C-alpha positions as protocol buffer text, in pm:
chain_id: "A"
residue {
  index: 1
  type: MET
  ca { x: 1134 y: -914 z: -3191 }
}
residue {
  index: 2
  type: SER
  ca { x: 1218 y: -1097 z: -3509 }
}
residue {
  index: 3
  type: LYS
  ca { x: 871 y: -1256 z: -3511 }
}
residue {
  index: 4
  type: LYS
  ca { x: 693 y: -921 z: -3486 }
}
residue {
  index: 5
  type: SER
  ca { x: 560 y: -746 z: -3796 }
}
residue {
  index: 6
  type: ASN
  ca { x: 689 y: -406 z: -3903 }
}
residue {
  index: 7
  type: THR
  ca { x: 356 y: -262 z: -3795 }
}
residue {
  index: 8
  type: ALA
  ca { x: 390 y: -408 z: -3445 }
}
residue {
  index: 9
  type: LEU
  ca { x: 745 y: -276 z: -3415 }
}
residue {
  index: 10
  type: GLU
  ca { x: 638 y: 69 z: -3532 }
}
residue {
  index: 11
  type: ASP
  ca { x: 357 y: 54 z: -3277 }
}
residue {
  index: 12
  type: ILE
  ca { x: 617 y: 5 z: -3003 }
}
residue {
  index: 13
  type: LEU
  ca { x: 799 y: 316 z: -3120 }
}
residue {
  index: 14
  type: GLU
  ca { x: 479 y: 517 z: -3138 }
}
residue {
  index: 15
  type: LYS
  ca { x: 350 y: 417 z: -2795 }
}
residue {
  index: 16
  type: LYS
  ca { x: 687 y: 425 z: -2622 }
}
residue {
  index: 17
  type: GLU
  ca { x: 538 y: 533 z: -2288 }
}
residue {
  index: 18
  type: ASP
  ca { x: 379 y: 186 z: -2260 }
}
residue {
  index: 19
  type: TYR
  ca { x: 707 y: -2 z: -2314 }
}
residue {
  index: 20
  type: THR
  ca { x: 1038 y: -45 z: -2139 }
}
residue {
  index: 21
  type: ASP
  ca { x: 1353 y: 118 z: -2273 }
}
residue {
  index: 22
  type: GLU
  ca { x: 1485 y: -226 z: -2368 }
}
residue {
  index: 23
  type: ALA
  ca { x: 1178 y: -302 z: -2579 }
}
residue {
  index: 24
  type: ILE
  ca { x: 1206 y: 29 z: -2760 }
}
residue {
  index: 25
  type: GLN
  ca { x: 1575 y: -27 z: -2833 }
}
residue {
  index: 26
  type: ALA
  ca { x: 1509 y: -383 z: -2954 }
}
residue {
  index: 27
  type: ALA
  ca { x: 1235 y: -255 z: -3187 }
}
residue {
  index: 28
  type: ILE
  ca { x: 1473 y: 6 z: -3331 }
}
residue {
  index: 29
  type: TRP
  ca { x: 1744 y: -254 z: -3392 }
}
residue {
  index: 30
  type: GLU
  ca { x: 1499 y: -492 z: -3558 }
}
residue {
  index: 31
  type: LEU
  ca { x: 1365 y: -219 z: -3786 }
}
residue {
  index: 32
  type: GLU
  ca { x: 1723 y: -127 z: -3873 }
}
residue {
  index: 33
  type: ASN
  ca { x: 1804 y: -490 z: -3956 }
}
residue {
  index: 34
  type: ARG
  ca { x: 1498 y: -508 z: -4183 }
}
residue {
  index: 35
  type: GLY
  ca { x: 1597 y: -188 z: -4360 }
}
residue {
  index: 36
  type: VAL
  ca { x: 1279 y: -4 z: -4261 }
}
residue {
  index: 37
  type: ILE
  ca { x: 1489 y: 269 z: -4101 }
}
residue {
  index: 38
  type: LYS
  ca { x: 1854 y: 351 z: -4164 }
}
residue {
  index: 39
  type: LYS
  ca { x: 2106 y: 277 z: -3892 }
}
residue {
  index: 40
  type: THR
  ca { x: 2216 y: 640 z: -3878 }
}
residue {
  index: 41
  type: GLU
  ca { x: 1861 y: 767 z: -3917 }
}
residue {
  index: 42
  type: VAL
  ca { x: 1747 y: 718 z: -3559 }
}
residue {
  index: 43
  type: ALA
  ca { x: 1915 y: 710 z: -3221 }
}
residue {
  index: 44
  type: PHE
  ca { x: 1743 y: 574 z: -2918 }
}
residue {
  index: 45
  type: GLU
  ca { x: 1718 y: 922 z: -2767 }
}
residue {
  index: 46
  type: ASP
  ca { x: 1584 y: 1075 z: -3093 }
}
residue {
  index: 47
  type: LYS
  ca { x: 1222 y: 1080 z: -2980 }
}
residue {
  index: 48
  type: GLU
  ca { x: 1113 y: 1354 z: -3225 }
}
residue {
  index: 49
  type: PHE
  ca { x: 1211 y: 1138 z: -3523 }
}
residue {
  index: 50
  type: ILE
  ca { x: 1016 y: 845 z: -3385 }
}
residue {
  index: 51
  type: GLU
  ca { x: 709 y: 1061 z: -3326 }
}
residue {
  index: 52
  type: ASN
  ca { x: 726 y: 1216 z: -3674 }
}
residue {
  index: 53
  type: LYS
  ca { x: 801 y: 898 z: -3867 }
}
residue {
  index: 54
  type: PHE
  ca { x: 523 y: 695 z: -3708 }
}
residue {
  index: 55
  type: SER
  ca { x: 262 y: 963 z: -3640 }
}
residue {
  index: 56
  type: THR
  ca { x: 30 y: 830 z: -3913 }
}
residue {
  index: 57
  type: LYS
  ca { x: -32 y: 501 z: -3730 }
}
residue {
  index: 58
  type: THR
  ca { x: -384 y: 388 z: -3656 }
}
residue {
  index: 59
  type: LEU
  ca { x: -481 y: 347 z: -3293 }
}
residue {
  index: 60
  type: ASN
  ca { x: -670 y: 20 z: -3339 }
}
residue {
  index: 61
  type: GLU
  ca { x: -371 y: -212 z: -3336 }
}
residue {
  index: 62
  type: ASN
  ca { x: -297 y: -417 z: -3025 }
}
residue {
  index: 63
  type: PRO
  ca { x: 37 y: -346 z: -2855 }
}
residue {
  index: 64
  type: VAL
  ca { x: 280 y: -631 z: -2799 }
}
residue {
  index: 65
  type: GLU
  ca { x: 180 y: -753 z: -2454 }
}
residue {
  index: 66
  type: GLU
  ca { x: 503 y: -913 z: -2335 }
}
residue {
  index: 67
  type: LEU
  ca { x: 698 y: -592 z: -2388 }
}
residue {
  index: 68
  type: GLN
  ca { x: 460 y: -365 z: -2200 }
}
residue {
  index: 69
  type: MET
  ca { x: 547 y: -234 z: -1857 }
}
residue {
  index: 70
  type: SER
  ca { x: 437 y: -459 z: -1575 }
}
residue {
  index: 71
  type: VAL
  ca { x: 140 y: -366 z: -1358 }
}
residue {
  index: 72
  type: LEU
  ca { x: 262 y: -381 z: -998 }
}
residue {
  index: 73
  type: TYR
  ca { x: 164 y: -265 z: -652 }
}
residue {
  index: 74
  type: SER
  ca { x: 357 y: 52 z: -572 }
}
residue {
  index: 75
  type: LYS
  ca { x: 599 y: 105 z: -286 }
}
residue {
  index: 76
  type: LYS
  ca { x: 342 y: 340 z: -129 }
}
residue {
  index: 77
  type: ALA
  ca { x: 77 y: 65 z: -142 }
}
residue {
  index: 78
  type: ILE
  ca { x: 318 y: -177 z: 27 }
}
residue {
  index: 79
  type: GLN
  ca { x: 398 y: 92 z: 282 }
}
residue {
  index: 80
  type: GLY
  ca { x: 33 y: 149 z: 367 }
}
residue {
  index: 81
  type: PHE
  ca { x: -50 y: -219 z: 400 }
}
residue {
  index: 82
  type: THR
  ca { x: 261 y: -291 z: 606 }
}
residue {
  index: 83
  type: ILE
  ca { x: 218 y: -3 z: 848 }
}
residue {
  index: 84
  type: PHE
  ca { x: -159 y: -8 z: 897 }
}
residue {
  index: 85
  type: PHE
  ca { x: -207 y: -385 z: 893 }
}
residue {
  index: 86
  type: THR
  ca { x: 114 y: -588 z: 947 }
}
residue {
  index: 87
  type: THR
  ca { x: 429 y: -679 z: 763 }
}
residue {
  index: 88
  type: ILE
  ca { x: 272 y: -997 z: 626 }
}
residue {
  index: 89
  type: PHE
  ca { x: 15 y: -793 z: 431 }
}
residue {
  index: 90
  type: GLY
  ca { x: 288 y: -584 z: 269 }
}
residue {
  index: 91
  type: ALA
  ca { x: 485 y: -901 z: 200 }
}
residue {
  index: 92
  type: VAL
  ca { x: 186 y: -1049 z: 14 }
}
residue {
  index: 93
  type: LEU
  ca { x: 170 y: -743 z: -212 }
}
residue {
  index: 94
  type: LEU
  ca { x: 543 y: -763 z: -281 }
}
residue {
  index: 95
  type: MET
  ca { x: 507 y: -1135 z: -351 }
}
residue {
  index: 96
  type: SER
  ca { x: 238 y: -1052 z: -605 }
}
residue {
  index: 97
  type: ASN
  ca { x: 480 y: -814 z: -777 }
}
residue {
  index: 98
  type: LEU
  ca { x: 750 y: -1080 z: -781 }
}
residue {
  index: 99
  type: LYS
  ca { x: 504 y: -1333 z: -924 }
}
residue {
  index: 100
  type: GLU
  ca { x: 421 y: -1087 z: -1204 }
}
residue {
  index: 101
  type: LEU
  ca { x: 792 y: -1072 z: -1289 }
}
residue {
  index: 102
  type: ASN
  ca { x: 850 y: -1452 z: -1253 }
}
residue {
  index: 103
  type: LYS
  ca { x: 1088 y: -1432 z: -956 }
}
residue {
  index: 104
  type: SER
  ca { x: 984 y: -1742 z: -762 }
}
residue {
  index: 105
  type: LYS
  ca { x: 1294 y: -1770 z: -542 }
}
residue {
  index: 106
  type: ALA
  ca { x: 1255 y: -1410 z: -428 }
}
residue {
  index: 107
  type: ARG
  ca { x: 884 y: -1474 z: -357 }
}
residue {
  index: 108
  type: ILE
  ca { x: 974 y: -1753 z: -116 }
}
residue {
  index: 109
  type: GLU
  ca { x: 1232 y: -1529 z: 56 }
}
residue {
  index: 110
  type: VAL
  ca { x: 972 y: -1254 z: 101 }
}
residue {
  index: 111
  type: LEU
  ca { x: 714 y: -1504 z: 233 }
}
residue {
  index: 112
  type: VAL
  ca { x: 957 y: -1647 z: 487 }
}
residue {
  index: 113
  type: PHE
  ca { x: 1059 y: -1298 z: 596 }
}
residue {
  index: 114
  type: GLY
  ca { x: 698 y: -1178 z: 621 }
}
residue {
  index: 115
  type: ILE
  ca { x: 587 y: -1471 z: 836 }
}
residue {
  index: 116
  type: SER
  ca { x: 902 y: -1468 z: 1051 }
}
residue {
  index: 117
  type: TYR
  ca { x: 899 y: -1095 z: 1110 }
}
residue {
  index: 118
  type: THR
  ca { x: 527 y: -1091 z: 1190 }
}
residue {
  index: 119
  type: LEU
  ca { x: 566 y: -1374 z: 1443 }
}
residue {
  index: 120
  type: LEU
  ca { x: 873 y: -1208 z: 1595 }
}
residue {
  index: 121
  type: SER
  ca { x: 683 y: -880 z: 1622 }
}
residue {
  index: 122
  type: ILE
  ca { x: 390 y: -1051 z: 1795 }
}
residue {
  index: 123
  type: VAL
  ca { x: 620 y: -1217 z: 2049 }
}
residue {
  index: 124
  type: LEU
  ca { x: 819 y: -899 z: 2120 }
}
residue {
  index: 125
  type: LEU
  ca { x: 508 y: -682 z: 2140 }
}
residue {
  index: 126
  type: ASN
  ca { x: 371 y: -911 z: 2414 }
}
residue {
  index: 127
  type: PHE
  ca { x: 671 y: -819 z: 2634 }
}
residue {
  index: 128
  type: LEU
  ca { x: 664 y: -445 z: 2559 }
}
residue {
  index: 129
  type: PRO
  ca { x: 410 y: -192 z: 2689 }
}
residue {
  index: 130
  type: ARG
  ca { x: 91 y: -199 z: 2484 }
}
residue {
  index: 131
  type: MET
  ca { x: 117 y: 119 z: 2281 }
}
residue {
  index: 132
  type: PHE
  ca { x: -7 y: 173 z: 1927 }
}
residue {
  index: 133
  type: LEU
  ca { x: 308 y: 372 z: 1846 }
}
residue {
  index: 134
  type: ILE
  ca { x: 533 y: 73 z: 1920 }
}
residue {
  index: 135
  type: THR
  ca { x: 325 y: -145 z: 1688 }
}
residue {
  index: 136
  type: LEU
  ca { x: 353 y: 118 z: 1413 }
}
residue {
  index: 137
  type: LEU
  ca { x: 729 y: 134 z: 1470 }
}
residue {
  index: 138
  type: PHE
  ca { x: 763 y: -245 z: 1426 }
}
residue {
  index: 139
  type: ASN
  ca { x: 550 y: -229 z: 1111 }
}
residue {
  index: 140
  type: PHE
  ca { x: 755 y: 61 z: 972 }
}
residue {
  index: 141
  type: VAL
  ca { x: 1078 y: -135 z: 1022 }
}
residue {
  index: 142
  type: GLY
  ca { x: 914 y: -426 z: 838 }
}
residue {
  index: 143
  type: TYR
  ca { x: 825 y: -193 z: 552 }
}
residue {
  index: 144
  type: LEU
  ca { x: 1181 y: -60 z: 531 }
}
residue {
  index: 145
  type: ILE
  ca { x: 1317 y: -414 z: 507 }
}
residue {
  index: 146
  type: LEU
  ca { x: 1060 y: -512 z: 244 }
}
residue {
  index: 147
  type: VAL
  ca { x: 1124 y: -211 z: 21 }
}
residue {
  index: 148
  type: GLU
  ca { x: 1485 y: -116 z: 83 }
}
residue {
  index: 149
  type: PHE
  ca { x: 1614 y: -472 z: 81 }
}
residue {
  index: 150
  type: PHE
  ca { x: 1377 y: -704 z: -104 }
}
residue {
  index: 151
  type: TRP
  ca { x: 1228 y: -457 z: -357 }
}
residue {
  index: 152
  type: ASN
  ca { x: 1560 y: -292 z: -443 }
}
residue {
  index: 153
  type: LYS
  ca { x: 1744 y: -626 z: -458 }
}
residue {
  index: 154
  type: ASN
  ca { x: 1492 y: -812 z: -672 }
}
residue {
  index: 155
  type: LEU
  ca { x: 1311 y: -540 z: -868 }
}
residue {
  index: 156
  type: GLY
  ca { x: 1561 y: -256 z: -870 }
}
residue {
  index: 157
  type: LYS
  ca { x: 1529 y: 100 z: -747 }
}
residue {
  index: 158
  type: ASP
  ca { x: 1447 y: 246 z: -1088 }
}
residue {
  index: 159
  type: LEU
  ca { x: 1193 y: -11 z: -1209 }
}
residue {
  index: 160
  type: LYS
  ca { x: 933 y: 142 z: -1439 }
}
residue {
  index: 161
  type: TYR
  ca { x: 585 y: 2 z: -1393 }
}
residue {
  index: 162
  type: LYS
  ca { x: 219 y: 89 z: -1398 }
}
residue {
  index: 163
  type: LYS
  ca { x: 47 y: 109 z: -1062 }
}
residue {
  index: 164
  type: LYS
  ca { x: -196 y: -169 z: -982 }
}
residue {
  index: 165
  type: GLU
  ca { x: -527 y: -92 z: -809 }
}
residue {
  index: 166
  type: ILE
  ca { x: -533 y: -181 z: -439 }
}
residue {
  index: 167
  type: TRP
  ca { x: -907 y: -222 z: -382 }
}
residue {
  index: 168
  type: LYS
  ca { x: -917 y: -603 z: -379 }
}
residue {
  index: 169
  type: PRO
  ca { x: -627 y: -647 z: -134 }
}
residue {
  index: 170
  type: LEU
  ca { x: -759 y: -360 z: 77 }
}
residue {
  index: 171
  type: ILE
  ca { x: -1103 y: -518 z: 114 }
}
residue {
  index: 172
  type: THR
  ca { x: -945 y: -858 z: 180 }
}
residue {
  index: 173
  type: SER
  ca { x: -713 y: -711 z: 444 }
}
residue {
  index: 174
  type: ILE
  ca { x: -997 y: -531 z: 618 }
}
residue {
  index: 175
  type: LEU
  ca { x: -1205 y: -850 z: 624 }
}
residue {
  index: 176
  type: ILE
  ca { x: -917 y: -1059 z: 761 }
}
residue {
  index: 177
  type: THR
  ca { x: -838 y: -799 z: 1025 }
}
residue {
  index: 178
  type: GLY
  ca { x: -1207 y: -775 z: 1118 }
}
residue {
  index: 179
  type: VAL
  ca { x: -1232 y: -1152 z: 1161 }
}
residue {
  index: 180
  type: LEU
  ca { x: -916 y: -1158 z: 1375 }
}
residue {
  index: 181
  type: ILE
  ca { x: -1048 y: -877 z: 1597 }
}
residue {
  index: 182
  type: PHE
  ca { x: -1383 y: -1056 z: 1629 }
}
residue {
  index: 183
  type: LEU
  ca { x: -1208 y: -1380 z: 1727 }
}
residue {
  index: 184
  type: GLN
  ca { x: -999 y: -1192 z: 1982 }
}
residue {
  index: 185
  type: PHE
  ca { x: -1310 y: -1056 z: 2156 }
}
residue {
  index: 186
  type: LEU
  ca { x: -1526 y: -1366 z: 2105 }
}
residue {
  index: 187
  type: PRO
  ca { x: -1447 y: -1521 z: 2448 }
}
residue {
  index: 188
  type: GLN
  ca { x: -1550 y: -1198 z: 2621 }
}
residue {
  index: 189
  type: ILE
  ca { x: -1873 y: -1185 z: 2420 }
}
residue {
  index: 190
  type: LEU
  ca { x: -1957 y: -1551 z: 2497 }
}
residue {
  index: 191
  type: SER
  ca { x: -1884 y: -1516 z: 2870 }
}
residue {
  index: 192
  type: LYS
  ca { x: -2152 y: -1248 z: 2915 }
}
């Protein structure tokens, strides 16, 4: 924060919905240290003061990128991909989130879990009656482990983030699933 200009710090206070609580507090402290605002003049929760003091700002300034909220795939997106495709698809989305937040060790853990759980599911589903409901149940358990364990452990339950669009992974997942289904029925098609 010490390298940011007063204008950039004031921008953080004005556009507080785009920044984490920690970034807002750091901006307040830095402005206090510079004497721009008095230490008793603003509390972190005093949002009206911040809005009034900095309401004359221009909207053309660029916000400080590293302090903005991360853009991540939501838990609902991971749920949909895990349940309707397989656990590995949900794991890939969670790995993308972890990459965004520079958590490489956690990414490897999620990858190993996703591959292991998907392979285990395939093996177990071969011994169980072929019912779509059983497959959904396995996928739902995979989702619960991904979100309740890995997400909450590595990202936290109360993480604030902006939701990332799911169109690219959705199209990719549909294409991969389509190719796998085609390959599954290819011997029957060729034998005719």
